[in-house]
N, C-alpha and C positions, 0 to 999 in steps of 0.2 A: 451813370451820372458821376460817379467819381471814377477814378481810374482803376477799375477792378480788373475784372475778368479773371484775375488770376491771384494765386496765393503764393507768397515766397516760401520756399522750402530749402533750408541751408544744405541739407545732406544731398538733395537732388542737384543743387548747384555745384557742389564739390565733385559729385560723380561725373558731371558733364564738363567740368573745367570752366564754368562760366562764373562771372562775378556775382550775378544774381539771376535766378530763374523763377518764372511764374508758371503755374500750370492749372489746367482744368481737366481732371482725369488724366488722360494720356496726352492732352493737348499742351504742348510746351512752347514757350517763347522766352527769349532772353531780353532783359531790359536794354541790352545793346541795340536791339532792333527798335524798341519803342521809345527811346530817348531817356532812359534812366540815368541815374547819377554817374554811372560808369561809361556812359556813351561819350563819343567824341562830340565836338561842337557841330560838325557837319551833320552827324546823326541826330543831334538835338534839333538842328534847324529843319530837318526833314519831318519832324513831328508837328502835331497841331497845337499842343498845349503850352509850349515854352520855347524861347529861342536859346536857352541855356540848359545844360544837362541837369535834370532833377528826376529823382524817382517819382513816377506818376502818382503813387499813393501819398506822397508828401506835397503834392501840388494843390494849393487851395483854390482850385478851379475844377470844373466838372469835365473829366476826360474819361473816355473808355477806349481801350486798345483791343482790337479784334485780330488775332493771328489767323493766317490762312487756314490752319488746321481746323479752327472752330467753324468758319463759314463753309468749308468744304464738307465737314461732318453734317452740317445742316442742309446740304444739297443746294447751296446757293450757286446760281449760274451767272450772276452779274453783280455789280456793285450795290444796286438797290436791294437785292435779296441778301447780300452779305451783312447789311446793317439792320435788317428788319427786326431782330430780337433785342435791339438796344433801347435803353430808356430815352424818353424825350423825342423820339423820332417816329414818324408815320410815313409809310411807303404805299405804293399803289394808288397815289392820289388822283390819277386820271385813268384808272383801269389798266388793262393790258396795253402797254406802249413800249415796244422793244427799241424804239428810236432813242430813248432817253433813260437816264437814271433819275427818277423823280422822288423827292422826299421833302418832308416838313420837319423842321427842328424848332421845338418850343413855340409852335404856332406860326412859323414863317417859312414859306416856300424858299428853299435854298439852293436848288439845282443850278440856277443861272450864275450865281457868284460863289457858291459854297463848296465846289469840288476842287481840291488841290492835289497836285502830284508832287511829292517830295518837297512840300513846303512852299510850292509856287503855284499861283492860280491858273485854272483852266476855265476862263469865263465864257459863258454862252451868250452869243449875240444872234438875234433872230432865230434861224433854224440850226445853225452849225454847232452841234453839241460835241463835246469830247467824251468818247466812250472808253470804258476800262475793260481790259482783258485780265481777269483775275488770276490766270496762270502766271502772269508776270508780277504778281503782287505778293509781298511778304506779310504785310499787315495793313489794317485800316484804322486810323485814329479818328475819334469823334470828339471834337471840342464843342461843348454846348455853352451858349451865352455869347456875348459880343466878342469879336476878335479884331476889331479895327486897330487896337493898340499894337497888335502883332503884325498885321498884314494889310491894313488900309481898308478899302471898301469891301463890305460884307454885310449880309443880313445879320440882325442881332440874335437870331436863334442859334447860330453856330456854323460849323463847317465840317466836311469830311476830308481827311488828308490820306491819300493813298501812298503807301511806302513801297517803292520798287525793290525787287530782289537785286542784290549787289554781288560783285565778285567776292569770292572767298579764297583764302590761301590753303584750304584743305579741299582735296578733290571730292566732289560728290555729283551725282547725276540722277535724273529722273526722266522716265519716258511714260507717256500716258496714251491710252486709247479709250474713247468714250462713245457711247451711242445713247440715243434717247427714244422715248416711247413713240414719237412721231417719225422715227427713222432718221438715218444719216450717220455720219462718222466724223469723229475728231481725233487727230493725232498730234502729239506735241513732245518736245524734248527740252530739258533744262539741264545744262552742264556747266559746272564752274570748277575752277582749280588754279594752281599756280603755273605760270609759264617760266618763272625763275624765282629767285629769293625775293625779288622786289616787284614783280609784275604778276597780277592775277587777272583772270578773264571770266566772263560769264556769257553764255549764248543761250537764248531762249527762242524757240520757234514753235509755231502752232498753225494748223490749218484745219478747217472744218466745213461741212455742209450738212445742215439739218433741215428736216421738214418741220412744219408747224401744224396746228390744228386746222388750218385752212389749206385745202388741196392746191389752191392757186399760188401759194407762197412758200418759197424755201429761203433759208438764210445761209450765208457763208462768210467766212473770215479767213484772212491770212495775217499772221502776226509774227514779227521778227524784232528781237530786242537784244542787241549786243552791248557789252560794256567791258571796260578795262580799268584796273586800278594799279597805280604806280606808287610805291612807297620807298623812295630812295634812302630815307632815314626813318628812325622811330618818330621823328618830329614832323614829317611831311607826308601827306597823303593826297594823291591826285587821281580823280576818277573821271573818265569820259564815258558817256552813255548815249544811246540812241534808241529810237523806236520807229517802226513802220507798221501801220495797220490799215488794211483795206477790208471794208465790209460791204456785202450785198445784203441789205437788211430786208427788203421786201416790206410792203405796207401791211402791217398787222394792227395798226391803230384803227379799229373798225367801229364806226357808229352803227347802232341798230335803232329802230324806231322806239321812242319813249313809250308809245302804246304798243304793248306786247313784250316789254322788258320790265320797266318800272311800273307801268299802269296797265290795266286790262285792255285787251284787243279782241274784237269778235272773231278775228282770224286765228286766235290762239297765241301762245307764247313763242317768241322767236328763239330759235336754237342758238346756243353760244358759239357754234361754228358757222353761223350764217355769214357769208362774205358779201357784204353790201356794196363793196367797191367794185371797180372794173378789174376782173382777173387778168385782163390782157394789157393793163397799163398801171403797174403797181411797183415800179422800180425805185429804190432808194440806194444810192451808192455813195459811200463816204471813204475818204482817204485822209489819214492823219499821220503826221510824222514829226519827230523832234530830234534835236541834237543838243547836248549840253555837257557841262563839266561841273565838278565840285573839287575845291581845293581847301586844304587846311594845313597851316604851318604853326607849330608851337615854338615860341621863343623861350629863352631861359629865365625870363623875369615875370612869370605868371601871365604873360600876354600871349595871345594867339590870334591868328588872322584867318577868317573864313571867307571864301569867295565862291559864288555859284552863278551860273548863267544858263539860259536855255532859249533856243529859237524853235518855234513850233509853227506848223502849218496844218490847216484843216480845210479840206475841200468837200463840199456837200452838193450832191447832184440828185434831185428828186423829181420823178415823173409819176404823178398819181392822178387818179380820177375817183373821187370819193362821193359818198352820199351826204350832201349838204343839208337837205331837208327831206321830210317824209310827208306823205299825203295819202288819203283814200282817193284813188284815181277817179272813181266815178263822180265824186264831188268836184274834182278839178275839171272834168269834162261836162259838168252841168246836168248830169243824169244820176243823181245820188242814189246809192244803194247802201243800206245799213246806216251805221253811225259815222260821223266824221272821224271818230277815233279808230275806226276799223282800217287803219292805214295798211297799205299793201305795196306802196311804191316809193322809191327813193328818187329825188331830184338830184341829179349828179352835177358835180362841179370839177373842173380841171384845176389842178394846182401843180405847176412846174416851178422848181426853185433851183437856182444856181448861186452858190455862195462860196467865197474863199476868205478865210481868216488867216492872217499872219500875226504872230505875237512874239515878243521878246521880253524875257525876264532877266534881271541882274540883281544880285544881292551881295554886298560886301560889308563885313563887320569886324571890329576888334573886340575880343573877349578878354576880360581881366578877372582872375581868381584872387580872392582875398580870404585871409583867415587870421583870427586872433584867438585869445583865450575864450571869448564869449561869442564871437560872431564869425560866420564863414558863409561864403557864397560866391556868386559870379555875376558879372555885368556884361552886357553886350551893347555896343554903340555902333550903329550902322546906317546905311542908306540902301534902299532898294528902288528899282525902276521897273515899271511895266508899261509896255507899249503894244497897242493892238490896232490893226487896220482890218476892216471888213468891207467886202464888196458884195452886196446882196441884190439879186434880181429875181423877180417872180412874175408869173402870168397865171391868172385864174379866170374862170367864167363858166357859164352854163354848158353842160355836156350831155343833155338828154335825160331820159328817165329809165329806171329799171324796176320792173314789177317782180317782187320776190315770191309771189304766188304762182304766176304763169311763166316767169322767166323772160317775158317780152321786153325788148329794148325799143324805146320810142323817142320822139322829139315833139311832143305835143306843145311844149312851152317855147318852142323856137320863136325868137323875136320878142319874148317877154323879158328875157334877161340877157345882158351882154355876154359875149363869148370870149372877150380878150381884154381883161383888166390887168394892166401892168403896174408894177411897183419897182422902184429902184431906190437903194439906200446905201450910202457910203458912210461908214462910221470910223472915227479915229479917237483913240484914247491914249493919253500920256499921264501916268501917275508916278510921281517921285515922292518917296517918303523918307524922312529922317526919324530914326527911332532909338530909344534907349529902353532896354529891358533887363530885368534882373531878378535875382532870387537870393534871399538871405535867411539863414537859420541863426536865431539868437538863443543861446543856451540850448537846453533840451526841449523847450516848450514852444517858443514863438517862431513862426515862419512868416516871412513877408515876401510877396511876389507882386511885381507890378510892371507897368510899361507906360511910356509916353511916346506919342508919335505925332508928326506934323506932315500932312500930305498936300502937295501941290498938284491939282488936277486940271487937265486941259482936255475937254471933251467936245467933239463936234459930230454932227450928223446932217447930211445933206441929201436931198432927193425929192421924190414925189410919190404920191399914192393915188391911184385911180379908184374912185368910190363906185359902189354898186349902181348909182344913178349916172355913171360915166363922168361926173365932175372930177376935177383933179385938185388934190391938196398938195401944194408945194411946201417944203419945209427946209429950213437952213438954221440948225441949232448950233450955238457956240457958247460954251460955258467954261469959265475959268474961276477957280475957287481955291482957297487955302483952308483945309479942314483939319482941326485937331481932334485927337482921340486919346483916351487914357483908361487905365485899369489899375485898381489897387485891391489886392487880395491879401487877407491876413488869416493865418491859421494858428490854432492853439492846441497843443497836445495835452489833452486832459489826462491821458495815460499813455504808456507805450503802445497801446493798441488802438487808441481813439483820438482822432483830430476833429475839432469843430472849426469852421471857417466862415468868413463873410467876404463878399466881393461887391465892388461898385464899378460901373463902366459907363462910358459913353461911346457911341459908334456912329458910322454913317454908311450908306449904300448908294451906289450909282445905278439907277435903272437904265441900262444901256439899250435895250432891245425894242423900244417903242416910243410912242408919243401920245398926246392927248387927242381927243376927237377933232378939235379945231386946228390941229397941226402944231400946237405949241410943244415945247420940250417938257419932259417930265422933270419935276423938281427932285433935288437930292433928298433922300430919306434919312432922317436923323433919329437916334434912339438913345435912351438911358435905361440902365438895368441894374437891379440889385439881386443878390443871391445869398442865401444862408444854407450851409450844408454840414454834413458829418460823414466821416469815413472811418470805418472800423475794420480791423484785421485781427482775427482771433490769435491768441498766443500760439496755438497749435498750428496755425497757418492753414487751417482747413475751411475757414469761413471768412467771407467779407460781406459787409452790409454797408450800403451807402444811401444817403438821402440828401435831397436838395430842394429848397423852396426858391422859386424865382418869380420875379416881376419885371416885365419889359414894357416900355411905352415907346411907340414909334410914331413920329409925325410924317404926314404926306405919304402914307403907305400906298403902294401901287397894286392894283388888281386888274385882271382882264375885264374889259368893259362889256357888260351884258347887252348893251344897246347897240353894239357895233358888230358888223360881220367881218371886220379886218383882224388878222392875227397880230398886227403891230399897233393896234389902238388900245390904250389902257385908260383907266380912271384912277384918280388919286383921292383918297379920303383924308379927313382931317387928322384923326388920331386913332391908333389901335393900341389896346392893352392886352397883353398875354401874361397870365399868371398861372402858377400851378405847382405841383409837387412831383418829384421823380424818385423812384426807389429802384435799387439794383442789388442783387444778392448772388453770391456764388457759394457753394458748399460741396465739400468732398466728404462723403460718408466713411471713407476708408475701406470700403468693401467692394470697390469697383464702380460705385454709383456716384455721379457728380451732377450738379445742377447749375444752370445759369438762367436767372430770371430778372424781369424788369416790369415795372408798372408806372404809368404816367397819367396824371389828371391835368388837363389843360383847359382853362377858361379864357378863350380868345375872343374878344369883342371889339367892334368898332364903336368907340366911345364918343367921338365927335365927328359928325358929318351931316350935312343938310339932307342928303338923299338916303344914305345907308346907316345913319346913326342908330345904335341899338342892335344892329344885326350881328350875328356871329361871323367870325372870319371864315372865308371860304375854305373848305376841304380839311379843316382841322377837327379831328375827333375829340370828344370830351374825355374819353378814356381809351388808353391803349395799354395792352399788357402782353407779355410773352414769357414762355418758360420752355427751356430746352434741357433735356436730360440725356446723359450717356451712361451705359452700363456695360462694363467689361465682364462677360460671363466667366465665372471661375471654373465652370465645368468644361469649357472648351477654350483652350489657349488660343489667343489671337482673335477671338470673336467679340465684337462690340456692337451693341444696338443703340440707336438714338431715336428719340421721339420729341416732338415739339408742338406747341400750340401758340397761335398768334391771334389776339383779339383786337379788332378795331371797332371803336364805338361809333355811334351815329354822328353825322356831320352834314353840313350843307355843301352842295356842289358849287355854288356860286355866291358872289358877294350880295346879291339881292335876296338870298335865302329862299329861292324858288324851289329848288330840288332838295328834298330831304333823303339822304342816303342812310339806309338801315345798317345797323351794326352787323358784323360778320366774324365768325370764328373759323380759322383755318388750321389744319393739322399737317405736320411734316413728319417724315420718318426716314431712318437710314439703317443699314446693316453693313458692317465692315468686317472683313477677315484679313488679318495680317499673317503671312506665311513666308518665312525666310526674308528675301528681299522683294517680295511681292505684296501688293495690297489690292483687294477687290472690294468695291463698294457699290451698293444699290441704294439710291436716295430717291425720295418722292417729295415733291412740293404739292400742297393742297391735296393730300392723300385721299380725302373723302370726295374729291371732285365737286366741291361746293360751288353751286351756281349763284352768282351775286352781281349786282350792278355796282361798278366802282365809281362812275362819274356820269353826269348828265349835263346837257346844255340846251339852250333855246335855238330858235330858227336862225340860220345864217344867210338865208335869202329872203330878206324882208320886202314888203310891198305887195304881197298877194294875200288877201283875206283868208283864203282856205289854208294856205301854208302857215300863216301866222297863228292859226288856231290850234293846230295839232302836230306841228312839224318838228318838235324837239327830238334830239337824239341822245342816246346813252351808250356807254362803253362797258362791256362786261369785264369783270376781273379775270385774272389768268386762271385757267383750269388746271386739272391734274397733269403732271408730267413726271415720268420716271427717268432717271439718269443712271446708267451703268458704266462704271469706270474701272479700268485695270491700270495699275501703276507698277512700274519696275524701277527699283532704286539700285543704283550701282555706284 
């Protein structure tokens, strides 16, 4: 919740030649990476918390910076796992789903609009998600609370901003080789250095192919990320960067019967590695690429100019055949044996998706530094532009049955359900925003941070949806609106170690990926929020403690519709309120042991709605807590052990509060050995191999009484996996 993670240590900073350095044990990161007061304006623009340089610990908003060394030590394999120990955040909201990075911030699901790369949005529309290769990441910044004053449309719970590795003028390199407990190999290289006094390069490449807990599914990735930085003078910096990533994901988002996972089943408990989908038809292939630049020029009159732009393309090709519903086959055939809940068969559905998304970001701003005897700070005045076009086509329909006891594949329901339901949707979005953002220190005690923004939004979606009864819903949505947003945050330094602060914000979000059941467009979500907090850094620099109280109210909140079988049909409720408290602490004992912990209480409720009023918000746990410790053994030079625990409290899986998910505690561990220029690390996620249900949903093939009664599906959480990595630094 505040910007901790780390503790400033002046001596360490001087040894490393940095302006200011933070650390957690041996995990070190410079504020130049995370947007501190000595960062350039481009570097500040790449962070989540502010558009102008400011030491994160002095920012009167809730920010956490996670360096790559920290989430690598925790054994994180993707972005979702990288942020799992942070306050205010809940992950694994849909069980194991390697297609997406899914998370909730302060009671609101944020993966669709809340993942940024270098301060620019990567918005999800329909299926085409932007995935993150953490080997190309320097740090992840988490800004909790509304962010519309900075970036426009976003969920009011916050966002994740991924900061890319950039060229350095000092040569350094790293090569890695990794294997995992389900088999496979990954190899990668990261090299950066100078080409001349004014040009530096960075080249990152990685390739892998891994097995999964399902024998039928392997995953693979090719990742390439080159970049160049040109600094003709001390006042000008220009960087060009690119990325290409091709993934063969495989379908590991697997439903199992509700009866036999969440509820009892006469056939017994279903195994966590039961593959209920079609093992011969489970391909998901994605290609994403982008090309962009960053430019900063400082003038001689305290003015500077910052310009950034990026063009990106995402291609999503999915061919799957999954279990849409479950049944006791004997009841379906009219010769019942046992109970209806003794389900043994999955009713299969085809789902083929072709989607291409093209997007363009541009951001240009003037920055002005000011300083007097009592007041100093910086202002940014700018305009940014985001344009996105999506072309989505899908086909779905009945594809037979699979009996998970006998292995038989049948077509008993042929003719009962359609086999070719098509959907097409073209989405266009133009968002242009004018913003003013700034930060000021008044004397030694007062800090003011704030922003004003005005967005002009032009959104359109056109196409058709074929329903389960074969009727067709045509839609042609066109929305134009001007939407203001603002934030005012005030901090007061009670002492040199302690700041208290308060923040007020209003924000908006555009639900881009769906529509209402009648074909109407979803309304813009609007929110107001307040926050009170405290940030403490011990004079010794060995302890930080941060606390925040928050209250968010959002109108016209969007949720998946429990009464619809379509993935693009949603429902909107009248008003949602999310309130709670977040705690975050780091401590270095000075003997090789260091801690990073967080705890969050969230009360998220639908306060106004004719259908769902009084219900809890879907998938939001009441309590979430995490603690990670690292210990450098003094008896063995270079040996470090790590251990972590993550607790997710009880929550409801759907907005109707039908499925009550039990709380779960998961344990992680790692052991690392550093020797000369080598590092070897063995890490484990879910070390105890805890079996638990992460998500459940109702029947998606309505209209059959037997199916409607017992056909719900659930998704298990991810089981234990070991990762062994060797690194060579040069």
